[in-house]
C-alpha positions as CSV (number, residue, x, y, z in Angstrom):
1,M,80.8,19.0,53.4
2,T,77.2,19.7,54.1
3,A,73.9,19.3,51.7
4,N,72.3,21.8,50.5
5,I,68.0,21.4,50.5
6,V,65.7,23.1,48.2
7,H,62.7,23.1,46.8
8,W,61.1,21.4,43.8
9,A,59.0,22.5,41.5
10,D,58.4,21.6,37.7
11,G,59.5,17.9,38.9
12,A,62.9,19.1,39.9
13,E,64.8,20.5,42.5
14,F,64.9,24.1,42.5
15,A,67.4,26.3,44.3
16,G,65.5,29.8,44.4
17,T,66.9,33.2,44.4
18,S,66.6,33.6,48.3
19,E,69.7,33.5,49.6
20,L,68.5,32.8,53.2
21,W,69.7,29.2,54.6
22,A,68.8,27.4,57.9
23,E,71.1,24.9,59.4
24,V,70.0,21.4,59.4
25,T,71.3,18.8,62.6
26,N,71.5,15.5,63.3
27,P,69.8,15.5,66.6
28,A,71.8,12.7,68.2
29,T,75.1,14.4,67.6
30,G,74.3,18.2,67.3
31,K,76.2,18.3,64.7
32,V,75.1,20.3,61.3
33,S,73.9,17.4,58.4
34,G,73.0,20.4,55.9
35,R,71.3,23.5,55.1
36,V,67.7,24.3,54.3
37,A,66.8,26.9,51.9
38,L,64.6,29.4,53.5
39,A,62.2,30.5,50.0
40,G,61.3,34.5,49.4
41,E,58.4,35.3,48.0
42,R,59.3,35.5,44.3
43,D,60.5,31.6,45.1
44,A,57.0,31.2,46.7
45,Q,55.2,32.3,43.7
46,Y,57.4,30.3,41.6
47,V,56.5,27.0,43.2
48,I,53.3,27.7,43.5
49,G,53.1,28.6,40.0
50,S,54.6,25.1,39.1
51,A,51.2,23.7,40.6
52,V,48.9,26.1,38.9
53,K,49.9,25.3,35.1
54,A,49.6,21.4,36.3
55,Q,46.7,21.5,37.7
56,E,43.9,21.7,35.4
57,A,45.7,19.1,32.4
58,W,45.8,16.5,35.7
59,A,42.2,17.2,36.8
60,D,41.5,16.2,33.0
61,T,43.5,13.0,33.3
62,S,41.1,9.5,34.0
63,L,40.5,8.6,36.9
64,A,42.1,5.3,35.7
65,R,45.2,6.9,35.3
66,R,45.7,8.8,38.1
67,T,45.0,5.4,40.1
68,Q,47.4,3.7,38.1
69,V,49.8,6.5,39.6
70,L,48.7,6.4,43.3
71,F,49.4,2.2,42.8
72,A,52.9,2.7,41.3
73,F,53.9,5.2,43.9
74,R,52.7,3.0,46.8
75,E,54.9,0.2,45.2
76,L,57.8,2.1,45.2
77,L,57.2,3.9,48.6
78,N,56.6,-0.1,50.2
79,A,59.8,-1.4,48.5
80,R,62.0,1.9,49.5
81,R,60.8,2.5,53.1
82,A,63.9,1.8,55.1
83,E,65.9,5.0,52.9
84,L,62.9,7.2,53.7
85,A,63.3,5.8,57.0
86,A,67.0,6.6,57.3
87,I,66.6,10.2,56.2
88,I,63.9,11.1,58.7
89,T,66.0,9.2,61.5
90,A,68.8,11.7,60.8
91,E,67.1,14.7,61.0
92,H,64.1,13.8,63.5
93,G,66.2,12.1,65.5
94,K,63.4,9.1,65.9
95,V,64.8,5.4,66.3
96,L,64.5,3.5,62.5
97,S,61.6,1.4,63.8
98,D,59.6,4.1,64.9
99,A,60.5,5.9,61.4
100,T,59.4,2.9,59.7
101,G,55.9,2.8,61.9
102,E,55.4,5.9,60.8
103,I,55.9,5.2,56.9
104,A,53.4,2.5,57.3
105,R,50.9,4.4,58.6
106,G,51.2,7.2,55.8
107,L,50.8,4.2,53.2
108,E,47.6,3.2,54.5
109,V,46.4,7.0,53.2
110,V,48.2,6.0,50.2
111,E,46.3,3.1,49.8
112,F,43.1,4.5,50.9
113,A,43.2,7.0,47.9
114,C,43.9,4.1,45.3
115,G,40.5,3.6,45.8
116,I,39.2,7.2,45.4
117,S,37.1,6.4,42.3
118,H,34.5,4.9,44.3
119,L,33.9,8.0,46.9
120,L,34.3,10.5,43.9
121,K,30.9,9.2,42.2
122,G,27.9,11.3,42.5
123,G,24.5,10.8,42.4
124,H,21.7,10.6,39.4
125,T,17.8,11.1,39.8
126,E,16.1,10.6,36.5
127,G,13.2,12.5,35.8
128,A,13.0,14.6,39.0
129,S,10.7,16.6,37.1
130,T,9.1,16.3,33.9
131,G,11.7,15.6,31.0
132,V,14.1,16.9,33.6
133,D,17.5,15.2,35.5
134,V,19.6,16.0,38.0
135,H,23.2,14.6,38.7
136,S,26.0,15.7,41.7
137,K,29.5,15.6,41.0
138,R,32.5,16.2,43.2
139,V,35.5,18.1,41.4
140,P,38.8,19.2,42.6
141,L,39.6,22.5,44.2
142,G,42.9,23.4,42.4
143,V,45.6,24.2,44.2
144,V,46.2,22.9,47.8
145,G,48.7,23.7,50.3
146,I,50.0,21.7,53.0
147,I,52.1,22.7,56.1
148,S,53.5,20.2,58.2
149,P,55.5,19.8,61.4
150,F,58.7,18.1,62.0
151,N,57.6,15.5,64.3
152,F,55.9,13.2,61.5
153,P,57.8,14.6,58.4
154,A,56.6,11.8,56.3
155,M,53.2,10.5,57.8
156,V,51.5,14.0,58.3
157,P,52.1,14.8,54.5
158,M,50.6,11.6,53.6
159,W,47.3,12.4,55.1
160,F,46.6,14.7,53.1
161,F,48.4,14.6,49.6
162,P,47.7,11.0,48.6
163,I,43.8,12.3,48.6
164,A,44.5,15.4,47.5
165,I,46.4,14.2,44.3
166,A,43.7,11.6,43.3
167,A,41.1,13.9,43.3
168,G,42.8,15.8,40.7
169,N,44.4,18.6,42.7
170,A,48.1,20.1,42.8
171,V,50.1,20.0,45.8
172,V,52.5,22.3,47.3
173,V,53.6,21.2,50.7
174,K,55.8,23.2,53.0
175,P,57.5,20.9,55.5
176,S,59.2,22.1,58.6
177,E,62.6,23.5,58.3
178,K,63.9,21.3,61.0
179,D,63.6,18.1,58.7
180,P,62.9,19.2,55.5
181,S,64.9,16.2,53.0
182,A,62.0,14.1,53.5
183,A,59.6,16.3,51.5
184,V,62.2,16.3,48.7
185,W,62.5,12.6,48.7
186,L,58.8,11.8,48.4
187,A,58.9,14.3,45.2
188,A,61.5,12.4,43.6
189,L,59.7,8.8,44.2
190,W,56.3,10.9,42.7
191,K,57.6,11.9,39.4
192,E,59.6,8.2,39.2
193,A,56.0,7.0,39.9
194,G,55.0,8.8,36.7
195,L,53.0,11.8,38.5
196,P,53.7,14.6,35.9
197,D,55.6,17.7,36.6
198,G,54.2,19.9,38.7
199,V,51.5,17.9,40.2
200,F,53.4,17.7,43.5
201,N,55.6,20.3,44.9
202,V,57.7,21.2,48.1
203,L,58.5,25.1,49.3
204,Q,61.3,25.0,51.6
205,G,61.1,28.1,54.4
206,D,60.1,29.4,57.1
207,K,56.9,32.0,58.0
208,V,57.9,33.7,54.4
209,A,56.6,30.6,52.6
210,V,53.9,29.7,54.6
211,D,51.9,33.3,54.6
212,A,52.3,33.0,50.7
213,L,50.5,30.0,50.9
214,L,47.8,31.4,53.3
215,T,47.2,34.6,51.1
216,S,48.0,33.5,47.5
217,P,44.9,33.5,45.3
218,D,46.1,30.6,43.8
219,V,45.7,28.5,46.9
220,A,42.4,27.2,47.4
221,A,42.9,25.3,50.7
222,I,45.5,24.7,53.1
223,S,46.1,21.4,55.5
224,F,47.9,22.4,58.5
225,V,49.5,20.0,61.8
226,G,51.1,21.9,64.4
227,S,50.9,23.9,67.7
228,T,47.8,25.4,68.6
229,P,48.9,29.2,68.5
230,I,50.3,28.4,65.1
231,A,47.3,26.9,64.1
232,E,44.9,29.7,65.1
233,Y,46.6,32.0,63.1
234,V,46.7,29.6,59.8
235,Y,42.9,29.3,60.3
236,E,42.2,32.7,60.3
237,T,44.7,34.5,58.1
238,A,43.9,31.6,55.4
239,S,40.1,31.9,56.0
240,R,40.1,36.0,55.4
241,H,41.5,34.6,52.4
242,G,38.8,33.0,51.1
243,K,40.5,29.7,51.8
244,R,39.3,26.3,53.0
245,V,41.2,25.3,56.1
246,Q,41.9,22.1,58.3
247,A,44.0,23.2,60.8
248,L,45.2,20.6,63.7
249,G,46.9,22.3,67.0
250,G,48.3,20.9,70.0
251,A,46.8,18.0,72.4
252,K,46.9,17.3,76.8
253,N,46.5,13.4,76.0
254,H,44.9,11.7,79.2
255,M,44.9,8.0,79.7
256,V,42.4,7.0,82.6
257,V,43.2,3.7,84.5
258,L,40.0,2.3,86.6
259,P,40.4,0.3,89.5
260,D,39.3,-2.8,87.7
261,A,41.9,-2.7,84.9
262,D,44.9,-5.1,84.3
263,L,47.7,-2.6,85.7
264,D,50.6,-4.4,83.6
265,L,49.0,-3.8,80.4
266,A,48.3,-0.2,81.4
267,A,51.9,0.1,82.3
268,D,52.9,-0.8,79.1
269,A,50.8,1.1,77.6
270,A,51.9,4.2,79.5
271,V,55.4,4.0,79.1
272,S,54.8,2.9,75.0
273,A,52.6,5.9,74.6
274,G,54.4,8.7,76.9
275,Y,57.9,8.0,75.7
276,G,57.9,6.7,71.9
277,S,59.5,9.4,69.8
278,A,61.0,10.9,72.7
279,G,57.2,12.4,73.5
280,E,57.0,14.1,70.2
281,R,53.9,13.2,68.9
282,C,50.7,14.6,69.1
283,M,48.9,11.8,69.9
284,A,51.3,11.0,72.7
285,I,50.1,10.1,76.2
286,S,51.3,13.0,78.4
287,V,48.7,12.6,81.5
288,L,48.1,8.9,83.2
289,V,45.3,9.7,85.5
290,A,45.5,7.2,88.1
291,V,41.8,6.5,89.9
292,D,40.8,5.9,93.2
293,S,43.3,3.2,95.1
294,I,45.7,1.8,92.1
295,A,47.5,4.9,92.0
296,D,50.6,4.1,94.2
297,D,51.2,0.2,92.4
298,L,50.5,1.6,88.8
299,V,53.2,4.3,89.3
300,A,55.8,1.8,90.7
301,R,54.8,-0.5,87.8
302,V,55.4,2.7,85.1
303,A,58.4,3.6,87.0
304,E,60.0,0.0,86.8
305,R,59.5,-0.2,83.2
306,T,60.7,3.4,82.6
307,R,63.8,2.3,83.7
308,T,64.6,-0.2,81.6
309,L,64.2,1.8,78.3
310,L,67.8,3.0,76.5
311,T,67.9,6.5,74.9
312,G,70.5,6.9,72.2
313,D,71.3,7.1,68.7
314,G,68.1,6.1,67.1
315,G,69.9,5.3,63.5
316,A,73.1,3.2,65.1
317,G,70.9,0.2,66.1
318,A,72.6,-2.9,67.6
319,T,76.3,-3.2,67.0
320,A,78.9,-5.4,68.4
321,D,79.3,-3.1,71.2
322,H,75.9,-2.6,71.9
323,D,73.5,-5.8,71.6
324,R,69.9,-3.9,71.1
325,E,68.5,-0.7,69.4
326,A,67.7,2.5,71.9
327,D,64.0,2.7,72.6
328,M,64.0,6.4,71.9
329,G,66.1,9.0,70.4
330,P,66.7,12.6,71.1
331,V,64.5,15.6,70.9
332,V,64.7,17.4,67.6
333,T,66.9,20.6,68.8
334,R,68.7,22.0,71.2
335,A,66.2,24.8,71.9
336,H,63.8,22.1,72.3
337,R,65.5,20.0,74.8
338,D,66.6,23.4,76.7
339,R,62.6,24.0,77.0
340,I,61.5,20.5,78.2
341,A,64.4,20.9,80.7
342,S,62.8,24.2,82.3
343,L,59.3,22.5,82.4
344,I,60.9,19.8,84.4
345,G,62.3,22.0,86.8
346,S,59.0,23.7,87.1
347,G,57.3,20.9,87.7
348,E,59.6,19.9,90.4
349,Q,59.6,23.9,92.2
350,A,55.5,23.4,92.1
351,G,55.9,20.4,94.1
352,A,55.1,17.8,92.0
353,K,57.0,14.6,93.0
354,L,59.9,13.7,90.4
355,V,59.9,9.9,90.4
356,I,62.3,10.0,87.1
357,D,64.4,12.8,86.0
358,G,65.5,12.3,82.2
359,R,67.6,15.3,82.7
360,D,70.4,13.3,84.0
361,V,70.1,10.5,81.2
362,Q,73.1,8.7,80.1
363,A,72.6,8.1,76.5
364,R,74.3,6.3,74.0
365,G,75.2,8.8,71.4
366,G,77.1,11.7,70.7
367,S,77.6,13.8,73.7
368,D,76.6,17.2,71.9
369,G,73.1,15.4,71.1
370,F,69.5,16.7,72.2
371,W,69.2,14.4,75.1
372,V,66.0,14.3,77.4
373,G,65.6,10.7,79.3
374,P,62.0,9.4,79.8
375,T,60.7,11.7,82.9
376,L,58.4,10.7,85.3
377,F,56.1,13.1,87.6
378,D,53.7,12.0,90.4
379,N,51.2,14.0,92.3
380,V,50.5,16.3,89.7
381,T,48.0,18.9,89.6
382,P,46.0,21.0,87.0
383,D,47.2,24.1,88.1
384,M,50.9,23.2,87.8
385,E,52.6,24.2,84.2
386,I,53.7,21.0,83.6
387,Y,50.2,20.3,83.1
388,R,48.7,23.3,81.5
389,E,51.6,23.1,78.9
390,E,51.8,20.7,75.9
391,I,55.5,19.7,76.9
392,F,56.1,17.8,73.7
393,G,58.7,15.9,75.2
394,P,59.6,12.4,77.4
395,V,57.6,13.6,80.6
396,L,54.5,11.7,81.8
397,S,52.6,13.4,84.8
398,V,50.7,11.4,86.8
399,V,47.3,12.9,88.6
400,R,45.6,11.2,91.1
401,V,41.5,11.6,91.3
402,P,39.1,9.4,93.6
403,S,36.5,8.8,91.0
404,Y,35.4,8.0,87.5
405,D,33.5,11.3,87.6
406,E,36.6,13.4,88.8
407,A,38.5,11.6,85.7
408,V,36.0,12.3,83.0
409,K,35.4,16.2,84.6
410,L,39.8,16.6,84.7
411,I,39.7,15.5,80.5
412,N,36.6,17.6,79.7
413,D,37.7,20.8,81.3
414,N,40.9,20.6,79.5
415,A,41.7,23.3,76.6
416,Y,42.6,20.5,74.4
417,G,40.4,17.8,72.4
418,N,42.7,15.5,70.6
419,G,42.6,11.9,71.6
420,T,41.9,10.3,75.2
421,A,42.1,6.4,76.7
422,V,40.4,4.5,79.0
423,F,42.0,1.5,80.6
424,T,39.1,-0.7,82.5
425,N,37.8,-4.5,81.8
426,D,34.3,-3.1,82.5
427,G,32.2,-2.7,79.3
428,G,29.9,-0.6,80.6
429,A,32.6,1.8,82.4
430,A,34.1,2.2,78.7
431,R,31.1,2.6,76.6
432,R,29.8,5.0,79.3
433,F,33.6,6.7,78.9
434,E,33.0,7.2,75.0
435,K,30.1,9.1,75.7
436,D,30.8,11.2,78.1
437,V,34.1,12.6,76.8
438,Q,34.6,15.6,75.0
439,V,37.6,14.5,72.7
440,G,37.5,13.7,68.8
441,M,39.7,10.2,69.1
442,I,39.0,7.5,71.8
443,G,40.7,4.6,72.9
444,I,39.6,1.7,75.0
445,N,42.4,-0.4,76.2
446,V,44.4,1.4,73.4
447,P,46.8,4.3,74.3
448,V,47.5,6.0,71.2
449,P,44.1,5.7,69.1
450,V,45.4,7.1,65.6
451,P,42.7,5.7,63.5
452,V,43.1,3.9,60.2
453,A,43.0,5.7,57.1
454,Y,39.5,5.1,56.4
455,Y,38.1,6.9,59.7
456,S,39.1,10.5,60.3
457,F,42.0,12.0,62.2
458,G,41.2,15.1,64.5
459,G,40.8,16.5,67.3
460,W,37.9,18.9,69.5
461,K,38.3,21.9,71.2
462,R,41.4,23.8,70.4
463,S,43.1,20.8,69.4
464,L,41.4,21.7,65.9
465,F,40.4,25.0,63.8
466,G,37.9,24.1,60.9
467,D,35.2,21.8,60.9
468,T,36.9,18.7,58.8
469,H,39.6,16.2,59.9
470,A,41.9,14.5,58.3
471,H,42.1,11.5,55.7
472,G,39.2,9.5,55.3
473,T,36.0,10.3,53.8
474,E,36.2,13.9,55.2
475,G,39.4,14.1,53.5
476,V,37.9,13.4,50.3
477,H,35.0,15.8,51.0
478,F,37.7,18.8,51.8
479,F,39.7,18.1,48.8
480,T,36.4,18.3,46.4
481,R,33.4,20.2,46.3
482,G,30.4,19.5,45.1
483,K,28.3,20.3,41.7
484,V,24.6,19.9,41.0
485,V,23.7,19.8,37.4
486,T,19.9,20.1,36.5
487,S,19.4,18.9,32.8
488,R,16.6,18.7,30.1
489,W,16.8,17.5,26.8
490,I,14.1,18.5,24.5
491,D,12.3,15.9,22.2
492,P,11.6,18.1,18.5
493,A,8.9,15.8,17.9
494,N,7.3,16.7,21.3
495,R,8.5,20.1,22.3
496,P,6.3,21.5,25.1
497,A,4.3,25.0,24.0
498,G,6.8,27.8,24.6
499,G,6.2,31.4,26.5
500,L,7.5,33.2,29.1
501,D,6.9,32.4,32.8
502,L,8.4,34.8,35.3
503,G,7.3,32.5,38.2
504,F,10.1,30.9,40.4
505,P,10.6,27.2,38.8
506,R,7.7,24.4,39.6
507,N,8.7,21.0,39.8
508,V,6.0,19.1,37.7
């Protein structure tokens, strides 16, 4: 028997009326583990309607009560994170430790949202004009849509919905149909935490569900994370329908290693950042830029470490037959595995040196699992497909450049601007690097510079459509809008002389 994974609306599971379903697989075995409902237009309107009905009352709920619910949700999620990690591993394939880490980073945003009262404060000016006071306030948008990718089924939605809910909005989450169960589990946890029915909803589906959110007059804003072509489509469509949009797109993240760097530290970082979660991270390092004379030594150290990695079933853990957990799991689908293998072949044909070929991996797991092992290329050039394309898999490409200036030019010429890193022991070079590169998130001896929750996450160039990054204070502003109130209360004993005045109001 396979599980039916359905929508969530009005505080309960909702099967919908559509007869369309998609298979959900366990990437480590290749076997179908469930099927997910694909919403039709009527289903989408029902789920969105659930949010509309709940939002006004939630916005009128006191900040004290809202934050109490946030705190309760935080405690439940912290206590039961192992349950959610197992769900993520079973549908996405990442190892349990990585899934648990994903939840921990999402929890940071929940904790940030618990203190939102301070960030929703307005300002007040008494006596701005004679007898006139002015104050400002931040108010919720209404219903907001969150369209999340397969690679972080818990963390990415948590970049958005804790802040949106704390600010008084109702939420509709559209998870990836590849790993849809985490969103429903989170919905049930919100109910247990005391969130009123309809404030958090889940709309399962494909493009029909996405387009319903993008075009619905009842949805005020869209938060999206995914590939650049889809991010551009989401931004254009939702903006055309009058919505506020933050659409985070693809990446091609470079890690520059300068000649003075600690090469052991750099090699450890490159392997961890390149192959963690099978490279299915928008902040993964996919290009290792070796500057000047250190390339041969750096590639040798990276290759040595890469060969020690174990690819296998992320949920199996250590057993009597295996004394260690896998370092890296499968990729998410068979089609994605085949695409990555094709790109590896493309790099080989283009003349890049294939140091380690992940297509030959002997994985510890089902023979029908979607396996690609860690793959290392050397002598990659910017004209090659493996450099230009976002592979989104465990493929690390080494590009050799003669100087710091050439390394920075390589980064700045790239269409993406999500994350980058530099490894060096020279503080002056590091300071210059953070000024010179045209990228939204920068690491100094940190390979995956995902900001903590009270700073904002987001790239530049074709890695972001819209002008607002995720979480942090930018997230608070995205999920609220400002009001300014100018007021005058007349004292009857000192009533000013009346009369008409058609001139423009003056401050006196």
